Structures are given as C-alpha cells and as structure tokens.
N, C-alpha and C positions, 0 to 999 in steps of 0.2 A: 195225474201226471203233469197236467198243465200248471197246477199250483206249484209243484216242485221246480219246474222250469223257471217260473216267475221268481220264485224264492232264490234260485241260483243266480239269476240275472241281477237281482237286487243286491245280493251279497257281493257279487263281483264288482258292481258299481261302487259299493261302499269301500271295498279294498282299494280300488283305483283312486277314489277320492282321498283316502287316508294316506296314500303314497305321495300324492302331489301337494297336499296341504302341509304348511309349516306346523310344527308343534307349538303349543301354547307358550312355552318358554322362549322359543325362537322369535315369536311375535313380540311378546311384552318386554323382553330384555333389550329390544331395540328402540322402545318408545322414548326413553330419555334423550337419546341422541337425535331421534326424529323431531322431537319437540324443540330441542335446542337449535336445530337448523332452520326453524321457521322464524324469519325476520319480519315481524309485523310492521316495523317502521319502513323497511326498504321495499317489501314485496306487496303491500296492500295497494289497491288501486280503486279509483272512483267507480261506484256502481253506475251512476248516471252517465258516465262517459261511454259505457258499453251496453247498458240496458235501458237507457233513457227514452224519452218521447220519440215515437216513430220507429224504435228499434225492436225488431222481432228476433226470433231465434237464429235464423240464417244470418242476418246482419250482425248480430252479437258474436256469433261464432267466427265469422270472417274477420271481424275487427280484433277479437281476442287472439286469433292465429297471427294476424299481421303484426300485432304488437308484442308477440311472444309471451302472452299471458297464459296461453295453453299451447300444447304441442300436437302436431298432426297425428303422431303415433298414439296419443291418448284416445282419440276418437274411435268409436265403434258403432255399429248399427244395433239397434234393439227396437222392439215393438211396444207401442203403447196399447192400452186397452182398446182404443179406438181403431187399432189395426194399422196405424201409420208407422212407417219405419223412418227413424231420424238419427242423425249423427249427434252424439253427445259423449260424455265421459263419466266414468264412475269415480267418485272421490269424496273428499271432505271439503267443507268451505267454512270460513269464519266471517261473520259480520263484525266490522271494526269501527269504533268511534274514537276519534282523537288518539289513534294508535293503540287503543285498548279493545281487545276482542270482547264482545258481549253476548255472542251466540255462536255455537258451532253445530253444523248439521252435516248429514251425509245423504248421498243420493246416487242412484245408478245413472242419472242424467242431471248433472250439476247445473249446466247452463239453463235447461228448462226449469229447474227448481228455483233458481234465482228469479227468473221471470215470473214464476207463480207467486213468490214472496212479495214482489213489488207491483204486480199487475193482476193478481188473481181476483176473480169476481165473487168468491164465496169464502166463508169461514174455513172451509176444508182445504182450499188451495192456498190462500194467503194466511197460513197458520201462524207465522211469526208475528205478523201485524195483528192478528186476532189475540195472541197471548199478551202483547203489549197493550192492546185495547182493553183487555180485562183489567190490567193493572191501572190504567188510566181511569177506568170506570170506578174502581175501588177507591182510588185516591180522591176523586171528585165527590163521590156519594158517601164515602165513609163505610161502605159495606161491599162484600163480594157479590158479583153477579151470580145469582142462584138459579137462573132459568136456563133454557137450552141454548145451544150455540146460535141457532137461527133467531132467537129472541133478543140477542144483543144487536142493536141497530148497526148494521154494517156501514152505512153511509156516514153516520155520525161518529162512530167509535173506531172503525177499522180503516176506512179510506184515508184519513189524515195520517195514520201511522205508516201506510204504504208510501206516502210522500216523504216521511222522515227516513224510512229505510232506503229509499232511492238516493238520498243525499249522504249515505254512509259509504264506507269502503269495504272491500272484500278481499280475501285471499283464498286461492284454490290449492288443493293438494291432491294429486292423482294417486289413488290406491285401488288396485284391482282385487286383491284378496278380501273376500267378504268378512272373514273373521277379524282380520287386521283392521279393516275399516270400522266395524262395529265397536271393537275394543278400544281403538284409538280415539274414537269420538268420546267415549266415556272418560278415558284418560285425560284428554284435553279439557273437557268440561270441568272435571274435578280439579285439574291443575290451575285452570283459569278462574274457577268459581263463577261460571256463567249461570246466573240464577234463572235465566229464561229456558234453560234446558231442564227437562225432567225425564226420568226413565221409569215412570209409574206404569204398571200393567193396567189394562182396561178390561 
C-alpha cells in the first residue's frame, strides 16, 4: 500500500513539472533572438573591478547590484554542501577577451562560481584555470599532461592562469529554467566556437 502511495506522489509531481516546464520547441526557438540580444561589446565588464583583491562574495554582490550589473530580483537563497545559505543567482556567464567570448559556463550561483574560477585553491574549484593550464603545459612540453589532476603543479601551471582570468571581462545572463540554461550553454558554445568548453561524459 505504501509503495502505491509513493508511486502516486511521484507521478503527480511529474505531471506538475510537465505542466510548468516549457516545451523543447518553446525553448530552442527563442535561442537565436536571445543570443542576438547579447551585446558583448556594450555589456561586458571588468572582472577585477568586482572580484579583485580583497573582494569577497558579499562585497562583489553589493557592487554588482549598485552598478546594475545584476538585479535584486535575480537573487535567491540556496544551500551549499557546507550548510551555509547564501544569496546568488542562477544563470549563464561568458568570459570575454578583447570583446571575444572564449568560455561560457552555467551555475546556480554565478557570483560564487566566478570567485572560484579566479580564486579557487584547487584543480576542482578553479576548473577554467586548470583547463588553460593543461593547454599551457602541452604547448611548453610538446605533449599532453597524462597524469592525474593533482599531479599537475597547481602553483606553477594554474595560479598564473587565475591572474590572467582576473584581468578579463565577463557578461552575466540570468536564466532560471534548468532546461533552458543547459541547452543555451551548448547553443552559445557551438555558436561561438569556445574551445575550452567540452561536454564529454565522465
């Protein structure tokens, strides 16, 4: 009897979700216009101005709000694994160099994710710096790094890249719908040819 009740609850939740989610066509048919409305020259801003030395998450959020880089209504509360509840927003972000996007990412906490990219203390948090560090290693040595993540020297190969990323620009795009967020990341990556993005399964 209990199993049947659980089954009914699950089926009801699926029905509710299907009613509120947009269809695939509704999502992707809008991507061309969404992309066309992203003005990389006009809307990109300096990462170091908002996430630089001495700037933490609270300070970055306040400055982003004050300068209208993000909107108050975007922010929501969510819990990290550590149990802390913080304000952040779900969406997509572009790293931009000389008005040219070279990486697109998504996160349920975009502000915190940018801080990880430029201030993370491990290969698993500063993932973009790690990816570029692998390319740097390959160019210098002439061969790909074949060992584990931890065996790539973080101080020598990743730390300098974090400094490079801090000096780039970024654009934010607020997207709440999970399906739209995931699909639009792939769309933008393919549209822009961002080689640092990959969608391999692990």
